[in-house]
N, CA, C and O atoms as CSV, one atom per row, in Angstrom:
chain,resi,resn,atom,element,x,y,z
A,1,MET,N,N,26.253,-21.684,-54.865
A,1,MET,CA,C,26.669,-22.365,-53.672
A,1,MET,C,C,25.757,-21.925,-52.525
A,1,MET,O,O,25.528,-20.732,-52.328
A,2,ARG,N,N,25.253,-22.872,-51.792
A,2,ARG,CA,C,24.340,-22.627,-50.702
A,2,ARG,C,C,25.082,-22.526,-49.378
A,2,ARG,O,O,25.999,-23.302,-49.107
A,3,ALA,N,N,24.672,-21.548,-48.543
A,3,ALA,CA,C,25.300,-21.411,-47.227
A,3,ALA,C,C,24.762,-22.500,-46.312
A,3,ALA,O,O,23.638,-22.974,-46.476
A,4,GLU,N,N,25.568,-22.879,-45.371
A,4,GLU,CA,C,25.164,-23.917,-44.435
A,4,GLU,C,C,24.002,-23.416,-43.582
A,4,GLU,O,O,24.095,-22.314,-43.041
A,5,GLY,N,N,22.945,-24.149,-43.438
A,5,GLY,CA,C,21.794,-23.760,-42.647
A,5,GLY,C,C,20.681,-23.159,-43.479
A,5,GLY,O,O,19.555,-23.069,-42.991
A,6,ASP,N,N,20.937,-22.741,-44.717
A,6,ASP,CA,C,19.876,-22.219,-45.576
A,6,ASP,C,C,19.055,-23.387,-46.094
A,6,ASP,O,O,19.598,-24.419,-46.486
A,7,SER,N,N,17.769,-23.217,-46.091
A,7,SER,CA,C,16.911,-24.259,-46.645
A,7,SER,C,C,15.652,-23.617,-47.188
A,7,SER,O,O,15.319,-22.483,-46.845
A,8,ASP,N,N,14.975,-24.333,-48.017
A,8,ASP,CA,C,13.732,-23.837,-48.588
A,8,ASP,C,C,12.530,-24.337,-47.793
A,8,ASP,O,O,11.392,-24.118,-48.207
A,9,GLY,N,N,12.753,-24.991,-46.681
A,9,GLY,CA,C,11.666,-25.552,-45.868
A,9,GLY,C,C,10.947,-24.483,-45.050
A,9,GLY,O,O,11.306,-23.307,-45.109
A,10,PRO,N,N,9.957,-24.880,-44.306
A,10,PRO,CA,C,9.186,-23.934,-43.482
A,10,PRO,C,C,10.030,-23.366,-42.337
A,10,PRO,O,O,10.982,-23.996,-41.876
A,11,ILE,N,N,9.659,-22.163,-41.891
A,11,ILE,CA,C,10.352,-21.524,-40.771
A,11,ILE,C,C,9.902,-22.216,-39.489
A,11,ILE,O,O,8.708,-22.279,-39.196
A,12,THR,N,N,10.838,-22.722,-38.747
A,12,THR,CA,C,10.486,-23.452,-37.528
A,12,THR,C,C,10.817,-22.679,-36.260
A,12,THR,O,O,10.508,-23.149,-35.165
A,13,GLY,N,N,11.424,-21.534,-36.371
A,13,GLY,CA,C,11.771,-20.729,-35.199
A,13,GLY,C,C,10.576,-19.919,-34.712
A,13,GLY,O,O,9.677,-19.603,-35.491
A,14,ILE,N,N,10.568,-19.588,-33.441
A,14,ILE,CA,C,9.495,-18.792,-32.856
A,14,ILE,C,C,10.047,-17.413,-32.534
A,14,ILE,O,O,11.106,-17.288,-31.918
A,15,ASN,N,N,9.336,-16.389,-32.946
A,15,ASN,CA,C,9.728,-15.013,-32.653
A,15,ASN,C,C,9.137,-14.648,-31.284
A,15,ASN,O,O,7.918,-14.534,-31.155
A,16,VAL,N,N,9.970,-14.466,-30.279
A,16,VAL,CA,C,9.494,-14.190,-28.918
A,16,VAL,C,C,9.412,-12.702,-28.605
A,16,VAL,O,O,9.014,-12.330,-27.501
A,17,THR,N,N,9.774,-11.858,-29.537
A,17,THR,CA,C,9.740,-10.412,-29.291
A,17,THR,C,C,8.346,-9.912,-28.916
A,17,THR,O,O,8.230,-9.164,-27.945
A,18,PRO,N,N,7.276,-10.285,-29.634
A,18,PRO,CA,C,5.940,-9.829,-29.217
A,18,PRO,C,C,5.554,-10.340,-27.827
A,18,PRO,O,O,4.887,-9.637,-27.067
A,19,LEU,N,N,5.967,-11.550,-27.501
A,19,LEU,CA,C,5.668,-12.106,-26.180
A,19,LEU,C,C,6.359,-11.293,-25.087
A,19,LEU,O,O,5.751,-11.000,-24.058
A,20,VAL,N,N,7.602,-10.934,-25.296
A,20,VAL,CA,C,8.343,-10.125,-24.330
A,20,VAL,C,C,7.688,-8.755,-24.182
A,20,VAL,O,O,7.589,-8.236,-23.070
A,21,ASP,N,N,7.242,-8.165,-25.288
A,21,ASP,CA,C,6.555,-6.869,-25.232
A,21,ASP,C,C,5.298,-6.946,-24.376
A,21,ASP,O,O,5.065,-6.077,-23.535
A,22,VAL,N,N,4.499,-7.963,-24.581
A,22,VAL,CA,C,3.253,-8.120,-23.820
A,22,VAL,C,C,3.553,-8.342,-22.343
A,22,VAL,O,O,2.892,-7.755,-21.486
A,23,VAL,N,N,4.526,-9.171,-22.037
A,23,VAL,CA,C,4.880,-9.444,-20.643
A,23,VAL,C,C,5.360,-8.169,-19.951
A,23,VAL,O,O,5.002,-7.932,-18.797
A,24,LEU,N,N,6.143,-7.362,-20.612
A,24,LEU,CA,C,6.621,-6.115,-20.011
A,24,LEU,C,C,5.479,-5.132,-19.772
A,24,LEU,O,O,5.465,-4.445,-18.751
A,25,VAL,N,N,4.530,-5.055,-20.687
A,25,VAL,CA,C,3.379,-4.172,-20.490
A,25,VAL,C,C,2.554,-4.638,-19.294
A,25,VAL,O,O,2.135,-3.817,-18.478
A,26,VAL,N,N,2.318,-5.930,-19.182
A,26,VAL,CA,C,1.567,-6.470,-18.040
A,26,VAL,C,C,2.322,-6.206,-16.741
A,26,VAL,O,O,1.703,-5.862,-15.734
A,27,LEU,N,N,3.626,-6.356,-16.740
A,27,LEU,CA,C,4.434,-6.080,-15.557
A,27,LEU,C,C,4.314,-4.617,-15.140
A,27,LEU,O,O,4.181,-4.321,-13.953
A,28,ILE,N,N,4.358,-3.718,-16.089
A,28,ILE,CA,C,4.221,-2.291,-15.779
A,28,ILE,C,C,2.843,-1.996,-15.202
A,28,ILE,O,O,2.720,-1.206,-14.266
A,29,ILE,N,N,1.812,-2.619,-15.747
A,29,ILE,CA,C,0.455,-2.425,-15.217
A,29,ILE,C,C,0.376,-2.914,-13.780
A,29,ILE,O,O,-0.188,-2.226,-12.929
A,30,PHE,N,N,0.926,-4.083,-13.491
A,30,PHE,CA,C,0.918,-4.604,-12.116
A,30,PHE,C,C,1.685,-3.687,-11.173
A,30,PHE,O,O,1.250,-3.452,-10.045
A,31,MET,N,N,2.814,-3.174,-11.622
A,31,MET,CA,C,3.604,-2.286,-10.765
A,31,MET,C,C,2.857,-0.983,-10.483
A,31,MET,O,O,2.970,-0.425,-9.391
A,32,ALA,N,N,2.105,-0.504,-11.451
A,32,ALA,CA,C,1.366,0.742,-11.267
A,32,ALA,C,C,0.156,0.562,-10.355
A,32,ALA,O,O,-0.210,1.487,-9.629
A,33,THR,N,N,-0.465,-0.605,-10.382
A,33,THR,CA,C,-1.678,-0.826,-9.586
A,33,THR,C,C,-1.406,-1.471,-8.233
A,33,THR,O,O,-2.305,-1.507,-7.392
A,34,ALA,N,N,-0.218,-1.972,-7.994
A,34,ALA,CA,C,0.093,-2.655,-6.732
A,34,ALA,C,C,-0.138,-1.784,-5.500
A,34,ALA,O,O,-0.693,-2.284,-4.522
A,35,PRO,N,N,0.254,-0.516,-5.491
A,35,PRO,CA,C,-0.008,0.294,-4.292
A,35,PRO,C,C,-1.494,0.442,-3.977
A,35,PRO,O,O,-1.882,0.487,-2.809
A,36,MET,N,N,-2.324,0.517,-5.013
A,36,MET,CA,C,-3.764,0.634,-4.781
A,36,MET,C,C,-4.336,-0.655,-4.210
A,36,MET,O,O,-5.234,-0.623,-3.369
A,37,ILE,N,N,-3.817,-1.781,-4.664
A,37,ILE,CA,C,-4.294,-3.073,-4.176
A,37,ILE,C,C,-3.812,-3.303,-2.753
A,37,ILE,O,O,-4.573,-3.793,-1.918
A,38,ALA,N,N,-2.567,-2.958,-2.461
A,38,ALA,CA,C,-2.009,-3.165,-1.123
A,38,ALA,C,C,-2.745,-2.341,-0.081
A,38,ALA,O,O,-2.885,-2.769,1.065
A,39,ARG,N,N,-3.210,-1.174,-0.465
A,39,ARG,CA,C,-3.920,-0.302,0.481
A,39,ARG,C,C,-5.196,-0.963,0.979
A,39,ARG,O,O,-5.612,-0.720,2.112
A,40,ARG,N,N,-5.812,-1.780,0.169
A,40,ARG,CA,C,-7.060,-2.442,0.539
A,40,ARG,C,C,-6.860,-3.922,0.871
A,40,ARG,O,O,-7.817,-4.696,0.844
A,41,ALA,N,N,-5.638,-4.314,1.182
A,41,ALA,CA,C,-5.369,-5.713,1.488
A,41,ALA,C,C,-6.036,-6.140,2.784
A,41,ALA,O,O,-6.397,-7.307,2.936
A,42,ILE,N,N,-6.204,-5.228,3.706
A,42,ILE,CA,C,-6.840,-5.534,4.980
A,42,ILE,C,C,-8.201,-4.849,4.994
A,42,ILE,O,O,-8.311,-3.665,4.674
A,43,ARG,N,N,-9.217,-5.581,5.359
A,43,ARG,CA,C,-10.589,-5.065,5.342
A,43,ARG,C,C,-10.859,-4.306,6.628
A,43,ARG,O,O,-10.826,-4.878,7.718
A,44,VAL,N,N,-11.124,-3.019,6.495
A,44,VAL,CA,C,-11.443,-2.168,7.635
A,44,VAL,C,C,-12.758,-1.466,7.334
A,44,VAL,O,O,-12.888,-0.807,6.303
A,45,GLU,N,N,-13.720,-1.600,8.214
A,45,GLU,CA,C,-15.012,-0.927,8.076
A,45,GLU,C,C,-14.924,0.387,8.835
A,45,GLU,O,O,-15.118,0.422,10.050
A,46,VAL,N,N,-14.631,1.472,8.115
A,46,VAL,CA,C,-14.439,2.769,8.763
A,46,VAL,C,C,-15.785,3.425,9.046
A,46,VAL,O,O,-16.761,3.176,8.338
A,47,PRO,N,N,-15.839,4.268,10.084
A,47,PRO,CA,C,-17.094,4.945,10.409
A,47,PRO,C,C,-17.453,5.998,9.365
A,47,PRO,O,O,-16.599,6.461,8.609
A,48,LYS,N,N,-18.732,6.365,9.340
A,48,LYS,CA,C,-19.218,7.379,8.400
A,48,LYS,C,C,-19.458,8.690,9.134
A,48,LYS,O,O,-19.944,8.706,10.265
A,49,VAL,N,N,-19.110,9.789,8.472
A,49,VAL,CA,C,-19.321,11.123,9.032
A,49,VAL,C,C,-19.944,12.012,7.964
A,49,VAL,O,O,-19.879,11.713,6.771
A,50,SER,N,N,-20.550,13.111,8.411
A,50,SER,CA,C,-21.183,14.004,7.441
A,50,SER,C,C,-20.194,15.006,6.851
A,50,SER,O,O,-20.390,15.457,5.722
A,51,GLN,N,N,-19.145,15.365,7.574
A,51,GLN,CA,C,-18.144,16.322,7.095
A,51,GLN,C,C,-16.764,15.679,7.146
A,51,GLN,O,O,-16.381,15.098,8.161
A,52,SER,N,N,-16.027,15.784,6.061
A,52,SER,CA,C,-14.649,15.282,6.049
A,52,SER,C,C,-13.880,16.006,4.959
A,52,SER,O,O,-14.465,16.626,4.070
A,53,SER,N,N,-12.556,15.917,5.040
A,53,SER,CA,C,-11.702,16.518,4.016
A,53,SER,C,C,-10.753,15.454,3.489
A,53,SER,O,O,-10.580,14.403,4.106
A,54,ARG,N,N,-10.151,15.727,2.366
A,54,ARG,CA,C,-9.227,14.782,1.748
A,54,ARG,C,C,-7.924,14.707,2.527
A,54,ARG,O,O,-7.413,15.717,3.009
A,55,ALA,N,N,-7.391,13.487,2.643
A,55,ALA,CA,C,-6.103,13.280,3.313
A,55,ALA,C,C,-4.971,13.522,2.320
A,55,ALA,O,O,-5.177,13.530,1.107
A,56,ALA,N,N,-3.788,13.715,2.858
A,56,ALA,CA,C,-2.608,13.880,2.010
A,56,ALA,C,C,-2.361,12.589,1.238
A,56,ALA,O,O,-2.463,11.501,1.805
A,57,THR,N,N,-2.043,12.696,-0.029
A,57,THR,CA,C,-1.857,11.500,-0.847
A,57,THR,C,C,-0.549,10.783,-0.539
A,57,THR,O,O,-0.421,9.592,-0.825
A,58,ASP,N,N,0.422,11.481,0.035
A,58,ASP,CA,C,1.704,10.857,0.346
A,58,ASP,C,C,1.770,10.373,1.795
A,58,ASP,O,O,2.845,10.032,2.289
A,59,ALA,N,N,0.633,10.343,2.467
A,59,ALA,CA,C,0.595,9.908,3.861
A,59,ALA,C,C,0.766,8.396,3.951
A,59,ALA,O,O,0.308,7.656,3.080
A,60,LEU,N,N,1.428,7.947,5.008
A,60,LEU,CA,C,1.542,6.519,5.273
A,60,LEU,C,C,0.193,6.021,5.787
A,60,LEU,O,O,-0.456,6.699,6.584
A,61,ALA,N,N,-0.227,4.854,5.339
A,61,ALA,CA,C,-1.530,4.310,5.720
A,61,ALA,C,C,-1.354,3.256,6.810
A,61,ALA,O,O,-0.730,2.219,6.584
A,62,VAL,N,N,-1.908,3.528,7.994
A,62,VAL,CA,C,-1.890,2.584,9.108
A,62,VAL,C,C,-3.319,2.102,9.303
A,62,VAL,O,O,-4.235,2.912,9.449
A,63,ALA,N,N,-3.516,0.781,9.306
A,63,ALA,CA,C,-4.867,0.229,9.433
A,63,ALA,C,C,-4.924,-0.796,10.558
A,63,ALA,O,O,-3.993,-1.576,10.757
A,64,LEU,N,N,-6.034,-0.779,11.287
A,64,LEU,CA,C,-6.294,-1.741,12.357
A,64,LEU,C,C,-7.706,-2.258,12.143
A,64,LEU,O,O,-8.671,-1.498,12.229
A,65,ASN,N,N,-7.832,-3.565,11.860
A,65,ASN,CA,C,-9.161,-4.100,11.596
A,65,ASN,C,C,-9.798,-4.651,12.872
A,65,ASN,O,O,-9.205,-4.579,13.948
A,66,GLY,N,N,-10.993,-5.193,12.748
A,66,GLY,CA,C,-11.735,-5.702,13.892
A,66,GLY,C,C,-11.077,-6.888,14.578
A,66,GLY,O,O,-11.402,-7.192,15.725
A,67,LYS,N,N,-10.163,-7.559,13.902
A,67,LYS,CA,C,-9.434,-8.703,14.476
A,67,LYS,C,C,-8.120,-8.268,15.110
A,67,LYS,O,O,-7.297,-9.103,15.482
A,68,HIS,N,N,-7.927,-6.958,15.231
A,68,HIS,CA,C,-6.710,-6.360,15.792
A,68,HIS,C,C,-5.470,-6.686,14.960
A,68,HIS,O,O,-4.376,-6.830,15.506
A,69,GLU,N,N,-5.638,-6.802,13.632
A,69,GLU,CA,C,-4.512,-6.990,12.722
A,69,GLU,C,C,-4.058,-5.606,12.266
A,69,GLU,O,O,-4.837,-4.844,11.694
A,70,LEU,N,N,-2.805,-5.296,12.523
A,70,LEU,CA,C,-2.242,-3.980,12.232
A,70,LEU,C,C,-1.414,-4.049,10.957
A,70,LEU,O,O,-0.610,-4.965,10.786
A,71,THR,N,N,-1.607,-3.082,10.060
A,71,THR,CA,C,-0.812,-3.021,8.833
A,71,THR,C,C,-0.302,-1.602,8.618
A,71,THR,O,O,-0.914,-0.626,9.051
A,72,LEU,N,N,0.825,-1.521,7.944
A,72,LEU,CA,C,1.395,-0.235,7.533
A,72,LEU,C,C,1.558,-0.297,6.026
A,72,LEU,O,O,2.364,-1.077,5.519
A,73,SER,N,N,0.810,0.510,5.314
A,73,SER,CA,C,0.806,0.526,3.842
A,73,SER,C,C,0.557,-0.866,3.273
A,73,SER,O,O,1.181,-1.261,2.288
A,74,GLY,N,N,-0.355,-1.607,3.895
A,74,GLY,CA,C,-0.746,-2.920,3.401
A,74,GLY,C,C,0.101,-4.078,3.879
A,74,GLY,O,O,-0.213,-5.228,3.575
A,75,LYS,N,N,1.177,-3.810,4.625
A,75,LYS,CA,C,2.058,-4.880,5.102
A,75,LYS,C,C,1.823,-5.112,6.588
A,75,LYS,O,O,1.829,-4.157,7.365
A,76,PRO,N,N,1.614,-6.368,7.003
A,76,PRO,CA,C,1.387,-6.652,8.424
A,76,PRO,C,C,2.568,-6.196,9.282
A,76,PRO,O,O,3.724,-6.313,8.876
A,77,THR,N,N,2.264,-5.679,10.464
A,77,THR,CA,C,3.299,-5.191,11.371
A,77,THR,C,C,2.792,-5.287,12.806
A,77,THR,O,O,1.617,-5.563,13.044
A,78,THR,N,N,3.692,-5.055,13.753
A,78,THR,CA,C,3.315,-5.000,15.165
A,78,THR,C,C,3.403,-3.549,15.621
A,78,THR,O,O,3.922,-2.692,14.905
A,79,LEU,N,N,2.895,-3.286,16.812
A,79,LEU,CA,C,2.903,-1.919,17.328
A,79,LEU,C,C,4.337,-1.415,17.530
A,79,LEU,O,O,4.639,-0.262,17.223
A,80,ASP,N,N,5.221,-2.281,18.047
A,80,ASP,CA,C,6.622,-1.883,18.248
A,80,ASP,C,C,7.326,-1.612,16.918
A,80,ASP,O,O,8.054,-0.628,16.785
A,81,GLU,N,N,7.102,-2.497,15.924
A,81,GLU,CA,C,7.697,-2.278,14.605
A,81,GLU,C,C,7.165,-0.989,13.991
A,81,GLU,O,O,7.909,-0.243,13.353
A,82,LEU,N,N,5.876,-0.731,14.186
A,82,LEU,CA,C,5.260,0.483,13.651
A,82,LEU,C,C,5.939,1.724,14.215
A,82,LEU,O,O,6.239,2.662,13.476
A,83,LYS,N,N,6.182,1.730,15.523
A,83,LYS,CA,C,6.855,2.878,16.147
A,83,LYS,C,C,8.238,3.095,15.540
A,83,LYS,O,O,8.617,4.227,15.237
A,84,ASN,N,N,8.996,2.002,15.361
A,84,ASN,CA,C,10.348,2.110,14.796
A,84,ASN,C,C,10.320,2.624,13.357
A,84,ASN,O,O,11.115,3.488,12.986
A,85,ILE,N,N,9.407,2.092,12.554
A,85,ILE,CA,C,9.317,2.504,11.151
A,85,ILE,C,C,8.904,3.967,11.051
A,85,ILE,O,O,9.459,4.722,10.252
A,86,LEU,N,N,7.925,4.366,11.866
A,86,LEU,CA,C,7.465,5.755,11.822
A,86,LEU,C,C,8.536,6.715,12.333
A,86,LEU,O,O,8.664,7.830,11.826
A,87,SER,N,N,9.308,6.288,13.337
A,87,SER,CA,C,10.411,7.130,13.826
A,87,SER,C,C,11.443,7.357,12.727
A,87,SER,O,O,11.954,8.465,12.565
A,88,ALA,N,N,11.746,6.296,11.971
A,88,ALA,CA,C,12.688,6.424,10.856
A,88,ALA,C,C,12.105,7.315,9.759
A,88,ALA,O,O,12.827,8.094,9.137
A,89,ALA,N,N,10.811,7.198,9.527
A,89,ALA,CA,C,10.163,8.014,8.491
A,89,ALA,C,C,10.183,9.489,8.865
A,89,ALA,O,O,10.407,10.344,8.007
A,90,ILE,N,N,9.953,9.794,10.137
A,90,ILE,CA,C,9.932,11.198,10.572
A,90,ILE,C,C,11.348,11.774,10.581
A,90,ILE,O,O,11.529,12.976,10.387
A,91,ALA,N,N,12.357,10.918,10.806
A,91,ALA,CA,C,13.743,11.388,10.751
A,91,ALA,C,C,14.127,11.743,9.312
A,91,ALA,O,O,14.856,12.704,9.071
A,92,ALA,N,N,13.625,10.954,8.367
A,92,ALA,CA,C,13.930,11.213,6.961
A,92,ALA,C,C,13.110,12.368,6.400
A,92,ALA,O,O,13.569,13.104,5.526
A,93,ARG,N,N,11.896,12.516,6.912
A,93,ARG,CA,C,10.997,13.559,6.395
A,93,ARG,C,C,10.171,14.113,7.550
A,93,ARG,O,O,9.167,13.507,7.924
A,94,PRO,N,N,10.562,15.241,8.122
A,94,PRO,CA,C,9.903,15.782,9.317
A,94,PRO,C,C,8.415,16.096,9.157
A,94,PRO,O,O,7.689,16.116,10.151
A,95,ASP,N,N,7.945,16.342,7.938
A,95,ASP,CA,C,6.528,16.665,7.745
A,95,ASP,C,C,5.699,15.450,7.317
A,95,ASP,O,O,4.616,15.607,6.753
A,96,GLN,N,N,6.203,14.242,7.582
A,96,GLN,CA,C,5.510,13.010,7.189
A,96,GLN,C,C,4.126,12.946,7.831
A,96,GLN,O,O,3.977,13.192,9.028
A,97,ALA,N,N,3.126,12.617,7.034
A,97,ALA,CA,C,1.751,12.479,7.518
A,97,ALA,C,C,1.371,11.003,7.579
A,97,ALA,O,O,1.929,10.177,6.857
A,98,VAL,N,N,0.414,10.682,8.451
A,98,VAL,CA,C,-0.087,9.320,8.614
A,98,VAL,C,C,-1.611,9.368,8.588
A,98,VAL,O,O,-2.227,10.251,9.185
A,99,THR,N,N,-2.208,8.406,7.890
A,99,THR,CA,C,-3.657,8.258,7.884
A,99,THR,C,C,-4.006,6.972,8.619
A,99,THR,O,O,-3.550,5.893,8.239
A,100,LEU,N,N,-4.809,7.081,9.664
A,100,LEU,CA,C,-5.229,5.921,10.445
A,100,LEU,C,C,-6.585,5.432,9.952
A,100,LEU,O,O,-7.511,6.221,9.765
A,101,SER,N,N,-6.691,4.129,9.745
A,101,SER,CA,C,-7.962,3.491,9.414
A,101,SER,C,C,-8.227,2.469,10.505
A,101,SER,O,O,-7.477,1.504,10.655
A,102,ALA,N,N,-9.287,2.677,11.263
A,102,ALA,CA,C,-9.622,1.750,12.338
A,102,ALA,C,C,-11.056,1.282,12.145
A,102,ALA,O,O,-11.940,2.081,11.834
A,103,ASP,N,N,-11.283,0.002,12.326
A,103,ASP,CA,C,-12.618,-0.561,12.179
A,103,ASP,C,C,-13.569,0.099,13.170
A,103,ASP,O,O,-13.205,0.350,14.318
A,104,LYS,N,N,-14.781,0.376,12.720
A,104,LYS,CA,C,-15.731,1.075,13.588
A,104,LYS,C,C,-16.174,0.219,14.769
A,104,LYS,O,O,-16.718,0.749,15.738
A,105,ALA,N,N,-15.954,-1.094,14.709
A,105,ALA,CA,C,-16.343,-1.980,15.803
A,105,ALA,C,C,-15.299,-2.029,16.922
A,105,ALA,O,O,-15.560,-2.598,17.982
A,106,LEU,N,N,-14.130,-1.442,16.699
A,106,LEU,CA,C,-13.075,-1.459,17.718
A,106,LEU,C,C,-13.435,-0.550,18.889
A,106,LEU,O,O,-14.051,0.499,18.701
A,107,PRO,N,N,-13.048,-0.955,20.094
A,107,PRO,CA,C,-13.237,-0.062,21.242
A,107,PRO,C,C,-12.397,1.208,21.074
A,107,PRO,O,O,-11.313,1.179,20.491
A,108,TYR,N,N,-12.906,2.297,21.585
A,108,TYR,CA,C,-12.234,3.592,21.475
A,108,TYR,C,C,-10.819,3.529,22.055
A,108,TYR,O,O,-9.911,4.184,21.544
A,109,GLY,N,N,-10.630,2.747,23.116
A,109,GLY,CA,C,-9.319,2.625,23.754
A,109,GLY,C,C,-8.266,2.044,22.825
A,109,GLY,O,O,-7.100,2.433,22.894
A,110,ASP,N,N,-8.663,1.113,21.953
A,110,ASP,CA,C,-7.711,0.518,21.015
A,110,ASP,C,C,-7.246,1.540,19.981
A,110,ASP,O,O,-6.071,1.582,19.616
A,111,VAL,N,N,-8.179,2.358,19.517
A,111,VAL,CA,C,-7.836,3.401,18.550
A,111,VAL,C,C,-6.954,4.455,19.220
A,111,VAL,O,O,-6.004,4.951,18.614
A,112,ALA,N,N,-7.272,4.794,20.472
A,112,ALA,CA,C,-6.473,5.776,21.210
A,112,ALA,C,C,-5.050,5.256,21.430
A,112,ALA,O,O,-4.091,6.024,21.355
A,113,GLU,N,N,-4.911,3.959,21.701
A,113,GLU,CA,C,-3.580,3.361,21.884
A,113,GLU,C,C,-2.773,3.441,20.585
A,113,GLU,O,O,-1.579,3.742,20.610
A,114,LEU,N,N,-3.421,3.174,19.464
A,114,LEU,CA,C,-2.749,3.270,18.170
A,114,LEU,C,C,-2.353,4.716,17.878
A,114,LEU,O,O,-1.240,4.978,17.422
A,115,LEU,N,N,-3.247,5.636,18.137
A,115,LEU,CA,C,-2.960,7.056,17.929
A,115,LEU,C,C,-1.808,7.511,18.821
A,115,LEU,O,O,-0.961,8.295,18.392
A,116,ASP,N,N,-1.775,7.023,20.057
A,116,ASP,CA,C,-0.696,7.358,20.980
A,116,ASP,C,C,0.648,6.830,20.466
A,116,ASP,O,O,1.667,7.512,20.571
A,117,ALA,N,N,0.644,5.615,19.910
A,117,ALA,CA,C,1.880,5.035,19.371
A,117,ALA,C,C,2.393,5.856,18.186
A,117,ALA,O,O,3.598,6.063,18.041
A,118,VAL,N,N,1.474,6.319,17.346
A,118,VAL,CA,C,1.867,7.140,16.196
A,118,VAL,C,C,2.443,8.467,16.676
A,118,VAL,O,O,3.461,8.926,16.159
A,119,ARG,N,N,1.802,9.077,17.653
A,119,ARG,CA,C,2.298,10.347,18.208
A,119,ARG,C,C,3.642,10.154,18.907
A,119,ARG,O,O,4.513,11.020,18.820
A,120,ALA,N,N,3.820,9.019,19.606
A,120,ALA,CA,C,5.080,8.746,20.301
A,120,ALA,C,C,6.242,8.607,19.317
A,120,ALA,O,O,7.390,8.884,19.664
A,121,ALA,N,N,5.944,8.182,18.097
A,121,ALA,CA,C,6.987,8.053,17.075
A,121,ALA,C,C,7.409,9.412,16.523
A,121,ALA,O,O,8.389,9.507,15.784
A,122,GLY,N,N,6.670,10.465,16.881
A,122,GLY,CA,C,7.037,11.804,16.437
A,122,GLY,C,C,6.184,12.346,15.302
A,122,GLY,O,O,6.432,13.451,14.818
A,123,ILE,N,N,5.198,11.598,14.876
A,123,ILE,CA,C,4.317,12.046,13.794
A,123,ILE,C,C,3.360,13.101,14.344
A,123,ILE,O,O,2.695,12.871,15.355
A,124,ARG,N,N,3.290,14.242,13.690
A,124,ARG,CA,C,2.405,15.327,14.132
A,124,ARG,C,C,1.198,15.500,13.218
A,124,ARG,O,O,0.179,16.051,13.634
A,125,LYS,N,N,1.304,15.035,11.984
A,125,LYS,CA,C,0.186,15.136,11.044
A,125,LYS,C,C,-0.507,13.778,10.963
A,125,LYS,O,O,-0.042,12.872,10.272
A,126,VAL,N,N,-1.617,13.651,11.674
A,126,VAL,CA,C,-2.349,12.387,11.722
A,126,VAL,C,C,-3.784,12.643,11.283
A,126,VAL,O,O,-4.428,13.580,11.754
A,127,GLY,N,N,-4.275,11.814,10.387
A,127,GLY,CA,C,-5.659,11.908,9.936
A,127,GLY,C,C,-6.367,10.588,10.165
A,127,GLY,O,O,-5.736,9.532,10.174
A,128,LEU,N,N,-7.676,10.646,10.351
A,128,LEU,CA,C,-8.487,9.442,10.509
A,128,LEU,C,C,-9.285,9.224,9.233
A,128,LEU,O,O,-9.935,10.142,8.732
A,129,GLU,N,N,-9.231,8.011,8.714
A,129,GLU,CA,C,-9.987,7.702,7.503
A,129,GLU,C,C,-11.439,7.439,7.875
A,129,GLU,O,O,-11.730,6.637,8.762
A,130,VAL,N,N,-12.341,8.119,7.189
A,130,VAL,CA,C,-13.780,7.946,7.402
A,130,VAL,C,C,-14.474,7.963,6.044
A,130,VAL,O,O,-13.864,8.299,5.029
A,131,ARG,N,N,-15.744,7.601,6.036
A,131,ARG,CA,C,-16.563,7.684,4.826
A,131,ARG,C,C,-17.641,8.724,5.032
A,131,ARG,O,O,-18.147,8.904,6.139
A,132,ARG,N,N,-17.986,9.404,3.954
A,132,ARG,CA,C,-19.087,10.369,4.035
A,132,ARG,C,C,-20.410,9.629,4.083
A,132,ARG,O,O,-20.574,8.576,3.467
A,133,LYS,N,N,-21.348,10.194,4.822
A,133,LYS,CA,C,-22.685,9.593,4.914
A,133,LYS,C,C,-23.446,9.825,3.646
A,133,LYS,O,O,-24.593,9.395,3.528
């Protein structure tokens, strides 16, 4: 006696398990590389110096490009929003560090204004991103 649904014909079902495995691996790769991609989402031409040291890896990245577009960790923001976010960050973690990336074509006053805003938020550990010559 044959069970209902049994047949000697070809298998017509698709096994999606390998597809799900591949999709999950690709998703994990994207999640692991997203912070690196977001950090370079805004193009900033930083100045070159002969002496520099490594910045803290857990520092928040603040960038200001030549078009005066401000970002925090790759996400567009305004100066007021930046102050609020940094104030909340310093409340949660008093030793929070910030790395500033400013385009070398920007006037010194614009960089000083950004640095002042970061200091006003309570951040005491501030670094400037530069390239070695």
